[in-house]
C-alpha positions, 0 to 999 in steps of 0.5 A: 188219231185226230179229234174229228176221226175219234168223234166219228169212230165213237159215233159209228161204235154207238150206231153199231151197239144200237143195231146189236141191241135191236137184234134178238140175242141171248141175255149173256150177249145182251149183257156184254153189249151193254157193258161195251156201251158203258165203256164207250160212254166212259171213253167219250167222257174221257175224250171230252175232258181231254179236249177241255184240258188240251184247250186250256193248255193251248190257251196257257201256252199262247199266253206264256208265249206272248209274255216271253215276247213282251219280256224279250222286247223289254230286254232289248229296250232296257239295254238302250237305257 
């Protein structure tokens, strides 16, 4: 699932929960909906943390690829000396 799809799914789930909370339901059902809302919030927090981690890893990957390219260029140049 890509990031945009996941964000859309979280948004839709949040909207559904809000509709369920607006309905007249018994206390047991309300407690389950509230628990679901809590789990959804935790999942969204985890998603944001994973996105930040992914971004950091991609940045590091790019930096390492540049360093490898620089070292390979130097290796070829050093053979000329």
